[in-house]
PDBQT receptor file of N, H, CA, C and O in Angstrom, charges set to zero:
ATOM      1  N   MET A   1     -22.149 -64.570 -51.660  1.00  0.00    +0.000 N 
ATOM      2  CA  MET A   1     -22.285 -63.686 -52.798  1.00  0.00    +0.000 C 
ATOM      3  C   MET A   1     -23.487 -62.767 -52.588  1.00  0.00    +0.000 C 
ATOM      4  O   MET A   1     -24.577 -63.218 -52.235  1.00  0.00    +0.000 OA
ATOM      5  N   LYS A   2     -23.271 -61.489 -52.810  1.00  0.00    +0.000 N 
ATOM      6  H   LYS A   2     -22.386 -61.123 -53.097  1.00  0.00    +0.000 HD
ATOM      7  CA  LYS A   2     -24.347 -60.522 -52.631  1.00  0.00    +0.000 C 
ATOM      8  C   LYS A   2     -25.086 -60.356 -53.953  1.00  0.00    +0.000 C 
ATOM      9  O   LYS A   2     -24.473 -60.032 -54.969  1.00  0.00    +0.000 OA
ATOM     10  N   LEU A   3     -26.383 -60.574 -53.946  1.00  0.00    +0.000 N 
ATOM     11  H   LEU A   3     -26.882 -60.837 -53.120  1.00  0.00    +0.000 HD
ATOM     12  CA  LEU A   3     -27.152 -60.510 -55.179  1.00  0.00    +0.000 C 
ATOM     13  C   LEU A   3     -27.667 -59.117 -55.492  1.00  0.00    +0.000 C 
ATOM     14  O   LEU A   3     -27.764 -58.752 -56.664  1.00  0.00    +0.000 OA
ATOM     15  N   ASN A   4     -27.996 -58.334 -54.485  1.00  0.00    +0.000 N 
ATOM     16  H   ASN A   4     -27.917 -58.631 -53.533  1.00  0.00    +0.000 HD
ATOM     17  CA  ASN A   4     -28.549 -57.005 -54.702  1.00  0.00    +0.000 C 
ATOM     18  C   ASN A   4     -27.487 -55.951 -54.453  1.00  0.00    +0.000 C 
ATOM     19  O   ASN A   4     -27.096 -55.697 -53.314  1.00  0.00    +0.000 OA
ATOM     20  N   TYR A   5     -27.024 -55.340 -55.539  1.00  0.00    +0.000 N 
ATOM     21  H   TYR A   5     -27.342 -55.545 -56.464  1.00  0.00    +0.000 HD
ATOM     22  CA  TYR A   5     -26.046 -54.287 -55.392  1.00  0.00    +0.000 C 
ATOM     23  C   TYR A   5     -26.140 -53.335 -56.578  1.00  0.00    +0.000 C 
ATOM     24  O   TYR A   5     -26.658 -53.692 -57.636  1.00  0.00    +0.000 OA
ATOM     25  N   ASP A   6     -25.631 -52.115 -56.388  1.00  0.00    +0.000 N 
ATOM     26  H   ASP A   6     -25.210 -51.825 -55.529  1.00  0.00    +0.000 HD
ATOM     27  CA  ASP A   6     -25.624 -51.116 -57.443  1.00  0.00    +0.000 C 
ATOM     28  C   ASP A   6     -24.408 -50.233 -57.265  1.00  0.00    +0.000 C 
ATOM     29  O   ASP A   6     -24.422 -49.309 -56.452  1.00  0.00    +0.000 OA
ATOM     30  N   ASN A   7     -23.350 -50.510 -58.023  1.00  0.00    +0.000 N 
ATOM     31  H   ASN A   7     -23.339 -51.261 -58.684  1.00  0.00    +0.000 HD
ATOM     32  CA  ASN A   7     -22.143 -49.699 -57.960  1.00  0.00    +0.000 C 
ATOM     33  C   ASN A   7     -22.269 -48.421 -58.779  1.00  0.00    +0.000 C 
ATOM     34  O   ASN A   7     -21.378 -47.573 -58.735  1.00  0.00    +0.000 OA
ATOM     35  N   GLY A   8     -23.359 -48.269 -59.524  1.00  0.00    +0.000 N 
ATOM     36  H   GLY A   8     -24.083 -48.958 -59.559  1.00  0.00    +0.000 HD
ATOM     37  CA  GLY A   8     -23.511 -47.089 -60.360  1.00  0.00    +0.000 C 
ATOM     38  C   GLY A   8     -22.312 -46.952 -61.284  1.00  0.00    +0.000 C 
ATOM     39  O   GLY A   8     -21.909 -47.929 -61.913  1.00  0.00    +0.000 OA
ATOM     40  N   ASN A   9     -21.745 -45.781 -61.378  1.00  0.00    +0.000 N 
ATOM     41  H   ASN A   9     -22.073 -44.986 -60.867  1.00  0.00    +0.000 HD
ATOM     42  CA  ASN A   9     -20.562 -45.543 -62.208  1.00  0.00    +0.000 C 
ATOM     43  C   ASN A   9     -19.286 -45.541 -61.385  1.00  0.00    +0.000 C 
ATOM     44  O   ASN A   9     -18.270 -44.991 -61.810  1.00  0.00    +0.000 OA
ATOM     45  N   VAL A  10     -19.335 -46.149 -60.218  1.00  0.00    +0.000 N 
ATOM     46  H   VAL A  10     -20.160 -46.595 -59.873  1.00  0.00    +0.000 HD
ATOM     47  CA  VAL A  10     -18.178 -46.163 -59.317  1.00  0.00    +0.000 C 
ATOM     48  C   VAL A  10     -17.422 -47.481 -59.514  1.00  0.00    +0.000 C 
ATOM     49  O   VAL A  10     -18.023 -48.556 -59.509  1.00  0.00    +0.000 OA
ATOM     50  N   SER A  11     -16.121 -47.390 -59.686  1.00  0.00    +0.000 N 
ATOM     51  H   SER A  11     -15.633 -46.517 -59.690  1.00  0.00    +0.000 HD
ATOM     52  CA  SER A  11     -15.326 -48.599 -59.924  1.00  0.00    +0.000 C 
ATOM     53  C   SER A  11     -15.301 -49.500 -58.692  1.00  0.00    +0.000 C 
ATOM     54  O   SER A  11     -15.545 -49.058 -57.569  1.00  0.00    +0.000 OA
ATOM     55  N   THR A  12     -15.004 -50.753 -58.930  1.00  0.00    +0.000 N 
ATOM     56  H   THR A  12     -14.805 -51.112 -59.843  1.00  0.00    +0.000 HD
ATOM     57  CA  THR A  12     -14.906 -51.725 -57.845  1.00  0.00    +0.000 C 
ATOM     58  C   THR A  12     -13.853 -51.288 -56.827  1.00  0.00    +0.000 C 
ATOM     59  O   THR A  12     -14.079 -51.382 -55.621  1.00  0.00    +0.000 OA
ATOM     60  N   GLY A  13     -12.721 -50.818 -57.301  1.00  0.00    +0.000 N 
ATOM     61  H   GLY A  13     -12.537 -50.742 -58.281  1.00  0.00    +0.000 HD
ATOM     62  CA  GLY A  13     -11.662 -50.363 -56.401  1.00  0.00    +0.000 C 
ATOM     63  C   GLY A  13     -12.100 -49.194 -55.537  1.00  0.00    +0.000 C 
ATOM     64  O   GLY A  13     -11.770 -49.134 -54.353  1.00  0.00    +0.000 OA
ATOM     65  N   ASN A  14     -12.843 -48.264 -56.124  1.00  0.00    +0.000 N 
ATOM     66  H   ASN A  14     -13.112 -48.312 -57.086  1.00  0.00    +0.000 HD
ATOM     67  CA  ASN A  14     -13.325 -47.121 -55.349  1.00  0.00    +0.000 C 
ATOM     68  C   ASN A  14     -14.374 -47.547 -54.338  1.00  0.00    +0.000 C 
ATOM     69  O   ASN A  14     -14.422 -47.005 -53.234  1.00  0.00    +0.000 OA
ATOM     70  N   VAL A  15     -15.214 -48.507 -54.695  1.00  0.00    +0.000 N 
ATOM     71  H   VAL A  15     -15.175 -48.947 -55.592  1.00  0.00    +0.000 HD
ATOM     72  CA  VAL A  15     -16.188 -49.035 -53.739  1.00  0.00    +0.000 C 
ATOM     73  C   VAL A  15     -15.446 -49.687 -52.571  1.00  0.00    +0.000 C 
ATOM     74  O   VAL A  15     -15.839 -49.527 -51.415  1.00  0.00    +0.000 OA
ATOM     75  N   MET A  16     -14.384 -50.414 -52.871  1.00  0.00    +0.000 N 
ATOM     76  H   MET A  16     -14.065 -50.544 -53.810  1.00  0.00    +0.000 HD
ATOM     77  CA  MET A  16     -13.609 -51.054 -51.809  1.00  0.00    +0.000 C 
ATOM     78  C   MET A  16     -12.983 -50.006 -50.879  1.00  0.00    +0.000 C 
ATOM     79  O   MET A  16     -12.921 -50.217 -49.667  1.00  0.00    +0.000 OA
ATOM     80  N   THR A  17     -12.528 -48.898 -51.426  1.00  0.00    +0.000 N 
ATOM     81  H   THR A  17     -12.579 -48.726 -52.410  1.00  0.00    +0.000 HD
ATOM     82  CA  THR A  17     -11.982 -47.818 -50.609  1.00  0.00    +0.000 C 
ATOM     83  C   THR A  17     -13.044 -47.280 -49.670  1.00  0.00    +0.000 C 
ATOM     84  O   THR A  17     -12.779 -47.075 -48.485  1.00  0.00    +0.000 OA
ATOM     85  N   MET A  18     -14.245 -47.049 -50.188  1.00  0.00    +0.000 N 
ATOM     86  H   MET A  18     -14.460 -47.215 -51.150  1.00  0.00    +0.000 HD
ATOM     87  CA  MET A  18     -15.328 -46.532 -49.338  1.00  0.00    +0.000 C 
ATOM     88  C   MET A  18     -15.718 -47.541 -48.273  1.00  0.00    +0.000 C 
ATOM     89  O   MET A  18     -15.993 -47.164 -47.134  1.00  0.00    +0.000 OA
ATOM     90  N   GLN A  19     -15.747 -48.812 -48.625  1.00  0.00    +0.000 N 
ATOM     91  H   GLN A  19     -15.524 -49.119 -49.551  1.00  0.00    +0.000 HD
ATOM     92  CA  GLN A  19     -16.071 -49.837 -47.639  1.00  0.00    +0.000 C 
ATOM     93  C   GLN A  19     -15.037 -49.847 -46.521  1.00  0.00    +0.000 C 
ATOM     94  O   GLN A  19     -15.383 -50.039 -45.355  1.00  0.00    +0.000 OA
ATOM     95  N   ARG A  20     -13.784 -49.643 -46.867  1.00  0.00    +0.000 N 
ATOM     96  H   ARG A  20     -13.503 -49.488 -47.814  1.00  0.00    +0.000 HD
ATOM     97  CA  ARG A  20     -12.726 -49.588 -45.849  1.00  0.00    +0.000 C 
ATOM     98  C   ARG A  20     -12.970 -48.418 -44.907  1.00  0.00    +0.000 C 
ATOM     99  O   ARG A  20     -12.854 -48.567 -43.691  1.00  0.00    +0.000 OA
ATOM    100  N   VAL A  21     -13.308 -47.256 -45.457  1.00  0.00    +0.000 N 
ATOM    101  H   VAL A  21     -13.402 -47.135 -46.445  1.00  0.00    +0.000 HD
ATOM    102  CA  VAL A  21     -13.575 -46.063 -44.638  1.00  0.00    +0.000 C 
ATOM    103  C   VAL A  21     -14.757 -46.310 -43.702  1.00  0.00    +0.000 C 
ATOM    104  O   VAL A  21     -14.766 -45.837 -42.565  1.00  0.00    +0.000 OA
ATOM    105  N   LEU A  22     -15.741 -47.044 -44.183  1.00  0.00    +0.000 N 
ATOM    106  H   LEU A  22     -15.734 -47.428 -45.106  1.00  0.00    +0.000 HD
ATOM    107  CA  LEU A  22     -16.946 -47.307 -43.390  1.00  0.00    +0.000 C 
ATOM    108  C   LEU A  22     -16.798 -48.510 -42.457  1.00  0.00    +0.000 C 
ATOM    109  O   LEU A  22     -17.712 -48.808 -41.688  1.00  0.00    +0.000 OA
ATOM    110  N   GLY A  23     -15.668 -49.196 -42.514  1.00  0.00    +0.000 N 
ATOM    111  H   GLY A  23     -14.926 -48.954 -43.139  1.00  0.00    +0.000 HD
ATOM    112  CA  GLY A  23     -15.436 -50.341 -41.645  1.00  0.00    +0.000 C 
ATOM    113  C   GLY A  23     -16.205 -51.577 -42.077  1.00  0.00    +0.000 C 
ATOM    114  O   GLY A  23     -16.589 -52.398 -41.243  1.00  0.00    +0.000 OA
ATOM    115  N   LEU A  24     -16.431 -51.713 -43.382  1.00  0.00    +0.000 N 
ATOM    116  H   LEU A  24     -16.118 -51.046 -44.059  1.00  0.00    +0.000 HD
ATOM    117  CA  LEU A  24     -17.195 -52.833 -43.918  1.00  0.00    +0.000 C 
ATOM    118  C   LEU A  24     -16.287 -53.819 -44.641  1.00  0.00    +0.000 C 
ATOM    119  O   LEU A  24     -15.120 -53.532 -44.910  1.00  0.00    +0.000 OA
ATOM    120  N   GLU A  25     -16.843 -54.981 -44.950  1.00  0.00    +0.000 N 
ATOM    121  H   GLU A  25     -17.791 -55.215 -44.732  1.00  0.00    +0.000 HD
ATOM    122  CA  GLU A  25     -16.125 -55.963 -45.750  1.00  0.00    +0.000 C 
ATOM    123  C   GLU A  25     -15.802 -55.342 -47.111  1.00  0.00    +0.000 C 
ATOM    124  O   GLU A  25     -16.687 -54.802 -47.775  1.00  0.00    +0.000 OA
ATOM    125  N   GLU A  26     -14.547 -55.419 -47.520  1.00  0.00    +0.000 N 
ATOM    126  H   GLU A  26     -13.828 -55.858 -46.981  1.00  0.00    +0.000 HD
ATOM    127  CA  GLU A  26     -14.105 -54.822 -48.775  1.00  0.00    +0.000 C 
ATOM    128  C   GLU A  26     -14.258 -55.814 -49.921  1.00  0.00    +0.000 C 
ATOM    129  O   GLU A  26     -13.293 -56.459 -50.330  1.00  0.00    +0.000 OA
ATOM    130  N   ASP A  27     -15.485 -55.930 -50.436  1.00  0.00    +0.000 N 
ATOM    131  H   ASP A  27     -16.269 -55.406 -50.104  1.00  0.00    +0.000 HD
ATOM    132  CA  ASP A  27     -15.731 -56.870 -51.520  1.00  0.00    +0.000 C 
ATOM    133  C   ASP A  27     -15.994 -56.175 -52.856  1.00  0.00    +0.000 C 
ATOM    134  O   ASP A  27     -16.168 -56.848 -53.873  1.00  0.00    +0.000 OA
ATOM    135  N   GLY A  28     -16.025 -54.855 -52.870  1.00  0.00    +0.000 N 
ATOM    136  H   GLY A  28     -15.883 -54.309 -52.044  1.00  0.00    +0.000 HD
ATOM    137  CA  GLY A  28     -16.209 -54.113 -54.108  1.00  0.00    +0.000 C 
ATOM    138  C   GLY A  28     -17.632 -54.071 -54.625  1.00  0.00    +0.000 C 
ATOM    139  O   GLY A  28     -17.869 -53.641 -55.755  1.00  0.00    +0.000 OA
ATOM    140  N   VAL A  29     -18.577 -54.508 -53.819  1.00  0.00    +0.000 N 
ATOM    141  H   VAL A  29     -18.384 -54.857 -52.902  1.00  0.00    +0.000 HD
ATOM    142  CA  VAL A  29     -19.985 -54.557 -54.199  1.00  0.00    +0.000 C 
ATOM    143  C   VAL A  29     -20.774 -53.654 -53.273  1.00  0.00    +0.000 C 
ATOM    144  O   VAL A  29     -20.803 -53.889 -52.064  1.00  0.00    +0.000 OA
ATOM    145  N   TRP A  30     -21.423 -52.615 -53.816  1.00  0.00    +0.000 N 
ATOM    146  H   TRP A  30     -21.400 -52.424 -54.798  1.00  0.00    +0.000 HD
ATOM    147  CA  TRP A  30     -22.201 -51.665 -53.009  1.00  0.00    +0.000 C 
ATOM    148  C   TRP A  30     -23.589 -52.242 -52.770  1.00  0.00    +0.000 C 
ATOM    149  O   TRP A  30     -24.500 -52.059 -53.577  1.00  0.00    +0.000 OA
ATOM    150  N   SER A  31     -23.733 -52.936 -51.656  1.00  0.00    +0.000 N 
ATOM    151  H   SER A  31     -22.992 -53.085 -51.001  1.00  0.00    +0.000 HD
ATOM    152  CA  SER A  31     -24.979 -53.637 -51.329  1.00  0.00    +0.000 C 
ATOM    153  C   SER A  31     -25.886 -52.761 -50.468  1.00  0.00    +0.000 C 
ATOM    154  O   SER A  31     -25.528 -51.640 -50.107  1.00  0.00    +0.000 OA
ATOM    155  N   ASP A  32     -27.040 -53.280 -50.154  1.00  0.00    +0.000 N 
ATOM    156  H   ASP A  32     -27.331 -54.191 -50.447  1.00  0.00    +0.000 HD
ATOM    157  CA  ASP A  32     -27.963 -52.572 -49.259  1.00  0.00    +0.000 C 
ATOM    158  C   ASP A  32     -27.314 -52.306 -47.904  1.00  0.00    +0.000 C 
ATOM    159  O   ASP A  32     -27.537 -51.253 -47.306  1.00  0.00    +0.000 OA
ATOM    160  N   GLU A  33     -26.515 -53.250 -47.417  1.00  0.00    +0.000 N 
ATOM    161  H   GLU A  33     -26.334 -54.106 -47.902  1.00  0.00    +0.000 HD
ATOM    162  CA  GLU A  33     -25.813 -53.079 -46.134  1.00  0.00    +0.000 C 
ATOM    163  C   GLU A  33     -24.841 -51.894 -46.207  1.00  0.00    +0.000 C 
ATOM    164  O   GLU A  33     -24.754 -51.094 -45.276  1.00  0.00    +0.000 OA
ATOM    165  N   ASP A  34     -24.118 -51.797 -47.319  1.00  0.00    +0.000 N 
ATOM    166  H   ASP A  34     -24.188 -52.447 -48.075  1.00  0.00    +0.000 HD
ATOM    167  CA  ASP A  34     -23.175 -50.690 -47.492  1.00  0.00    +0.000 C 
ATOM    168  C   ASP A  34     -23.920 -49.366 -47.575  1.00  0.00    +0.000 C 
ATOM    169  O   ASP A  34     -23.502 -48.363 -46.997  1.00  0.00    +0.000 OA
ATOM    170  N   LYS A  35     -25.018 -49.378 -48.295  1.00  0.00    +0.000 N 
ATOM    171  H   LYS A  35     -25.358 -50.193 -48.765  1.00  0.00    +0.000 HD
ATOM    172  CA  LYS A  35     -25.836 -48.171 -48.439  1.00  0.00    +0.000 C 
ATOM    173  C   LYS A  35     -26.317 -47.683 -47.074  1.00  0.00    +0.000 C 
ATOM    174  O   LYS A  35     -26.243 -46.491 -46.777  1.00  0.00    +0.000 OA
ATOM    175  N   ARG A  36     -26.812 -48.610 -46.239  1.00  0.00    +0.000 N 
ATOM    176  H   ARG A  36     -26.872 -49.579 -46.480  1.00  0.00    +0.000 HD
ATOM    177  CA  ARG A  36     -27.268 -48.239 -44.890  1.00  0.00    +0.000 C 
ATOM    178  C   ARG A  36     -26.122 -47.674 -44.063  1.00  0.00    +0.000 C 
ATOM    179  O   ARG A  36     -26.293 -46.691 -43.342  1.00  0.00    +0.000 OA
ATOM    180  N   ALA A  37     -24.940 -48.306 -44.171  1.00  0.00    +0.000 N 
ATOM    181  H   ALA A  37     -24.802 -49.105 -44.757  1.00  0.00    +0.000 HD
ATOM    182  CA  ALA A  37     -23.786 -47.857 -43.397  1.00  0.00    +0.000 C 
ATOM    183  C   ALA A  37     -23.342 -46.460 -43.806  1.00  0.00    +0.000 C 
ATOM    184  O   ALA A  37     -22.722 -45.746 -43.019  1.00  0.00    +0.000 OA
ATOM    185  N   ALA A  38     -23.658 -46.073 -45.034  1.00  0.00    +0.000 N 
ATOM    186  H   ALA A  38     -24.162 -46.654 -45.674  1.00  0.00    +0.000 HD
ATOM    187  CA  ALA A  38     -23.266 -44.754 -45.541  1.00  0.00    +0.000 C 
ATOM    188  C   ALA A  38     -24.420 -43.762 -45.459  1.00  0.00    +0.000 C 
ATOM    189  O   ALA A  38     -24.477 -42.814 -46.242  1.00  0.00    +0.000 OA
ATOM    190  N   GLY A  39     -25.320 -43.965 -44.539  1.00  0.00    +0.000 N 
ATOM    191  H   GLY A  39     -25.274 -44.735 -43.903  1.00  0.00    +0.000 HD
ATOM    192  CA  GLY A  39     -26.419 -43.014 -44.371  1.00  0.00    +0.000 C 
ATOM    193  C   GLY A  39     -27.433 -43.073 -45.492  1.00  0.00    +0.000 C 
ATOM    194  O   GLY A  39     -28.058 -42.065 -45.821  1.00  0.00    +0.000 OA
ATOM    195  N   ASN A  40     -27.606 -44.260 -46.090  1.00  0.00    +0.000 N 
ATOM    196  H   ASN A  40     -27.098 -45.080 -45.823  1.00  0.00    +0.000 HD
ATOM    197  CA  ASN A  40     -28.582 -44.517 -47.152  1.00  0.00    +0.000 C 
ATOM    198  C   ASN A  40     -28.192 -43.851 -48.474  1.00  0.00    +0.000 C 
ATOM    199  O   ASN A  40     -29.057 -43.512 -49.282  1.00  0.00    +0.000 OA
ATOM    200  N   MET A  41     -26.887 -43.666 -48.691  1.00  0.00    +0.000 N 
ATOM    201  H   MET A  41     -26.185 -43.942 -48.035  1.00  0.00    +0.000 HD
ATOM    202  CA  MET A  41     -26.413 -43.072 -49.940  1.00  0.00    +0.000 C 
ATOM    203  C   MET A  41     -26.150 -44.132 -50.998  1.00  0.00    +0.000 C 
ATOM    204  O   MET A  41     -25.737 -45.250 -50.691  1.00  0.00    +0.000 OA
ATOM    205  N   THR A  42     -26.395 -43.761 -52.243  1.00  0.00    +0.000 N 
ATOM    206  H   THR A  42     -26.730 -42.852 -52.492  1.00  0.00    +0.000 HD
ATOM    207  CA  THR A  42     -25.988 -44.611 -53.360  1.00  0.00    +0.000 C 
ATOM    208  C   THR A  42     -24.472 -44.636 -53.415  1.00  0.00    +0.000 C 
ATOM    209  O   THR A  42     -23.809 -43.833 -52.759  1.00  0.00    +0.000 OA
ATOM    210  N   ALA A  43     -23.924 -45.552 -54.191  1.00  0.00    +0.000 N 
ATOM    211  H   ALA A  43     -24.463 -46.204 -54.724  1.00  0.00    +0.000 HD
ATOM    212  CA  ALA A  43     -22.471 -45.613 -54.338  1.00  0.00    +0.000 C 
ATOM    213  C   ALA A  43     -21.934 -44.306 -54.904  1.00  0.00    +0.000 C 
ATOM    214  O   ALA A  43     -20.889 -43.828 -54.463  1.00  0.00    +0.000 OA
ATOM    215  N   LEU A  44     -22.630 -43.722 -55.870  1.00  0.00    +0.000 N 
ATOM    216  H   LEU A  44     -23.479 -44.110 -56.228  1.00  0.00    +0.000 HD
ATOM    217  CA  LEU A  44     -22.164 -42.479 -56.473  1.00  0.00    +0.000 C 
ATOM    218  C   LEU A  44     -22.195 -41.325 -55.472  1.00  0.00    +0.000 C 
ATOM    219  O   LEU A  44     -21.246 -40.544 -55.401  1.00  0.00    +0.000 OA
ATOM    220  N   ASP A  45     -23.269 -41.211 -54.706  1.00  0.00    +0.000 N 
ATOM    221  H   ASP A  45     -24.040 -41.845 -54.764  1.00  0.00    +0.000 HD
ATOM    222  CA  ASP A  45     -23.344 -40.152 -53.685  1.00  0.00    +0.000 C 
ATOM    223  C   ASP A  45     -22.277 -40.355 -52.608  1.00  0.00    +0.000 C 
ATOM    224  O   ASP A  45     -21.660 -39.396 -52.145  1.00  0.00    +0.000 OA
ATOM    225  N   ALA A  46     -22.068 -41.607 -52.218  1.00  0.00    +0.000 N 
ATOM    226  H   ALA A  46     -22.569 -42.386 -52.594  1.00  0.00    +0.000 HD
ATOM    227  CA  ALA A  46     -21.045 -41.903 -51.214  1.00  0.00    +0.000 C 
ATOM    228  C   ALA A  46     -19.656 -41.572 -51.758  1.00  0.00    +0.000 C 
ATOM    229  O   ALA A  46     -18.805 -41.075 -51.020  1.00  0.00    +0.000 OA
ATOM    230  N   TRP A  47     -19.424 -41.843 -53.036  1.00  0.00    +0.000 N 
ATOM    231  H   TRP A  47     -20.115 -42.246 -53.635  1.00  0.00    +0.000 HD
ATOM    232  CA  TRP A  47     -18.129 -41.530 -53.641  1.00  0.00    +0.000 C 
ATOM    233  C   TRP A  47     -17.890 -40.024 -53.633  1.00  0.00    +0.000 C 
ATOM    234  O   TRP A  47     -16.783 -39.570 -53.347  1.00  0.00    +0.000 OA
ATOM    235  N   LYS A  48     -18.920 -39.258 -53.946  1.00  0.00    +0.000 N 
ATOM    236  H   LYS A  48     -19.820 -39.628 -54.178  1.00  0.00    +0.000 HD
ATOM    237  CA  LYS A  48     -18.808 -37.795 -53.910  1.00  0.00    +0.000 C 
ATOM    238  C   LYS A  48     -18.493 -37.325 -52.486  1.00  0.00    +0.000 C 
ATOM    239  O   LYS A  48     -17.667 -36.432 -52.293  1.00  0.00    +0.000 OA
ATOM    240  N   ALA A  49     -19.149 -37.923 -51.499  1.00  0.00    +0.000 N 
ATOM    241  H   ALA A  49     -19.820 -38.648 -51.656  1.00  0.00    +0.000 HD
ATOM    242  CA  ALA A  49     -18.884 -37.572 -50.101  1.00  0.00    +0.000 C 
ATOM    243  C   ALA A  49     -17.457 -37.952 -49.722  1.00  0.00    +0.000 C 
ATOM    244  O   ALA A  49     -16.786 -37.205 -49.010  1.00  0.00    +0.000 OA
ATOM    245  N   TYR A  50     -16.994 -39.093 -50.185  1.00  0.00    +0.000 N 
ATOM    246  H   TYR A  50     -17.539 -39.699 -50.764  1.00  0.00    +0.000 HD
ATOM    247  CA  TYR A  50     -15.622 -39.522 -49.911  1.00  0.00    +0.000 C 
ATOM    248  C   TYR A  50     -14.619 -38.530 -50.496  1.00  0.00    +0.000 C 
ATOM    249  O   TYR A  50     -13.644 -38.169 -49.837  1.00  0.00    +0.000 OA
ATOM    250  N   GLN A  51     -14.855 -38.093 -51.724  1.00  0.00    +0.000 N 
ATOM    251  H   GLN A  51     -15.647 -38.387 -52.259  1.00  0.00    +0.000 HD
ATOM    252  CA  GLN A  51     -13.931 -37.183 -52.390  1.00  0.00    +0.000 C 
ATOM    253  C   GLN A  51     -13.822 -35.836 -51.680  1.00  0.00    +0.000 C 
ATOM    254  O   GLN A  51     -12.802 -35.156 -51.797  1.00  0.00    +0.000 OA
ATOM    255  N   THR A  52     -14.840 -35.455 -50.963  1.00  0.00    +0.000 N 
ATOM    256  H   THR A  52     -15.668 -36.007 -50.869  1.00  0.00    +0.000 HD
ATOM    257  CA  THR A  52     -14.799 -34.184 -50.228  1.00  0.00    +0.000 C 
ATOM    258  C   THR A  52     -14.461 -34.392 -48.754  1.00  0.00    +0.000 C 
ATOM    259  O   THR A  52     -14.539 -33.458 -47.955  1.00  0.00    +0.000 OA
ATOM    260  N   GLY A  53     -14.084 -35.628 -48.395  1.00  0.00    +0.000 N 
ATOM    261  H   GLY A  53     -14.020 -36.386 -49.044  1.00  0.00    +0.000 HD
ATOM    262  CA  GLY A  53     -13.689 -35.918 -47.024  1.00  0.00    +0.000 C 
ATOM    263  C   GLY A  53     -14.840 -36.031 -46.044  1.00  0.00    +0.000 C 
ATOM    264  O   GLY A  53     -14.633 -35.932 -44.834  1.00  0.00    +0.000 OA
ATOM    265  N   GLN A  54     -16.051 -36.237 -46.542  1.00  0.00    +0.000 N 
ATOM    266  H   GLN A  54     -16.220 -36.318 -47.525  1.00  0.00    +0.000 HD
ATOM    267  CA  GLN A  54     -17.224 -36.272 -45.675  1.00  0.00    +0.000 C 
ATOM    268  C   GLN A  54     -17.815 -37.656 -45.452  1.00  0.00    +0.000 C 
ATOM    269  O   GLN A  54     -18.735 -37.793 -44.645  1.00  0.00    +0.000 OA
ATOM    270  N   LEU A  55     -17.329 -38.675 -46.126  1.00  0.00    +0.000 N 
ATOM    271  H   LEU A  55     -16.582 -38.564 -46.781  1.00  0.00    +0.000 HD
ATOM    272  CA  LEU A  55     -17.956 -39.991 -46.029  1.00  0.00    +0.000 C 
ATOM    273  C   LEU A  55     -17.947 -40.538 -44.601  1.00  0.00    +0.000 C 
ATOM    274  O   LEU A  55     -18.962 -41.057 -44.138  1.00  0.00    +0.000 OA
ATOM    275  N   SER A  56     -16.829 -40.432 -43.905  1.00  0.00    +0.000 N 
ATOM    276  H   SER A  56     -16.004 -40.011 -44.282  1.00  0.00    +0.000 HD
ATOM    277  CA  SER A  56     -16.739 -41.032 -42.570  1.00  0.00    +0.000 C 
ATOM    278  C   SER A  56     -17.751 -40.430 -41.598  1.00  0.00    +0.000 C 
ATOM    279  O   SER A  56     -18.138 -41.094 -40.636  1.00  0.00    +0.000 OA
ATOM    280  N   MET A  57     -18.188 -39.191 -41.824  1.00  0.00    +0.000 N 
ATOM    281  H   MET A  57     -17.873 -38.652 -42.605  1.00  0.00    +0.000 HD
ATOM    282  CA  MET A  57     -19.173 -38.603 -40.920  1.00  0.00    +0.000 C 
ATOM    283  C   MET A  57     -20.554 -39.219 -41.089  1.00  0.00    +0.000 C 
ATOM    284  O   MET A  57     -21.410 -39.049 -40.221  1.00  0.00    +0.000 OA
ATOM    285  N   TYR A  58     -20.790 -39.931 -42.187  1.00  0.00    +0.000 N 
ATOM    286  H   TYR A  58     -20.094 -40.069 -42.892  1.00  0.00    +0.000 HD
ATOM    287  CA  TYR A  58     -22.075 -40.599 -42.414  1.00  0.00    +0.000 C 
ATOM    288  C   TYR A  58     -22.095 -42.016 -41.867  1.00  0.00    +0.000 C 
ATOM    289  O   TYR A  58     -23.138 -42.671 -41.870  1.00  0.00    +0.000 OA
ATOM    290  N   ARG A  59     -20.966 -42.484 -41.404  1.00  0.00    +0.000 N 
ATOM    291  H   ARG A  59     -20.120 -41.952 -41.402  1.00  0.00    +0.000 HD
ATOM    292  CA  ARG A  59     -20.864 -43.872 -40.955  1.00  0.00    +0.000 C 
ATOM    293  C   ARG A  59     -21.884 -44.160 -39.864  1.00  0.00    +0.000 C 
ATOM    294  O   ARG A  59     -21.918 -43.491 -38.832  1.00  0.00    +0.000 OA
ATOM    295  N   SER A  60     -22.701 -45.150 -40.106  1.00  0.00    +0.000 N 
ATOM    296  H   SER A  60     -22.674 -45.694 -40.945  1.00  0.00    +0.000 HD
ATOM    297  CA  SER A  60     -23.683 -45.606 -39.122  1.00  0.00    +0.000 C 
ATOM    298  C   SER A  60     -23.046 -46.662 -38.239  1.00  0.00    +0.000 C 
ATOM    299  O   SER A  60     -22.413 -47.589 -38.743  1.00  0.00    +0.000 OA
ATOM    300  N   LYS A  61     -23.200 -46.539 -36.972  1.00  0.00    +0.000 N 
ATOM    301  H   LYS A  61     -23.715 -45.786 -36.563  1.00  0.00    +0.000 HD
ATOM    302  CA  LYS A  61     -22.634 -47.521 -36.043  1.00  0.00    +0.000 C 
ATOM    303  C   LYS A  61     -23.567 -48.720 -35.921  1.00  0.00    +0.000 C 
ATOM    304  O   LYS A  61     -24.789 -48.579 -35.949  1.00  0.00    +0.000 OA
ATOM    305  N   GLY A  62     -22.975 -49.888 -35.788  1.00  0.00    +0.000 N 
ATOM    306  H   GLY A  62     -21.982 -50.002 -35.766  1.00  0.00    +0.000 HD
ATOM    307  CA  GLY A  62     -23.752 -51.085 -35.520  1.00  0.00    +0.000 C 
ATOM    308  C   GLY A  62     -24.522 -51.625 -36.712  1.00  0.00    +0.000 C 
ATOM    309  O   GLY A  62     -25.507 -52.339 -36.522  1.00  0.00    +0.000 OA
ATOM    310  N   THR A  63     -24.112 -51.311 -37.933  1.00  0.00    +0.000 N 
ATOM    311  H   THR A  63     -23.312 -50.731 -38.088  1.00  0.00    +0.000 HD
ATOM    312  CA  THR A  63     -24.836 -51.833 -39.089  1.00  0.00    +0.000 C 
ATOM    313  C   THR A  63     -24.171 -53.059 -39.669  1.00  0.00    +0.000 C 
ATOM    314  O   THR A  63     -24.725 -53.699 -40.563  1.00  0.00    +0.000 OA
ATOM    315  N   VAL A  64     -22.998 -53.398 -39.181  1.00  0.00    +0.000 N 
ATOM    316  H   VAL A  64     -22.547 -52.878 -38.456  1.00  0.00    +0.000 HD
ATOM    317  CA  VAL A  64     -22.265 -54.510 -39.757  1.00  0.00    +0.000 C 
ATOM    318  C   VAL A  64     -22.449 -55.739 -38.909  1.00  0.00    +0.000 C 
ATOM    319  O   VAL A  64     -21.905 -56.796 -39.228  1.00  0.00    +0.000 OA
TER     320      VAL A  64
């Protein structure tokens, strides 16, 4: 169980979608690990990047 997370106003399902794009465990929780994998973006910023088709370009390699 991940204790430190902040999904902001992003739904669990949308967080899971972003985790899939980033190649992370799809648990619906935007943790520090997920934030690092998304170029240090919050869940809300990452969701905005996803909606414009830019999230995958922020994917950090080797963070998982």
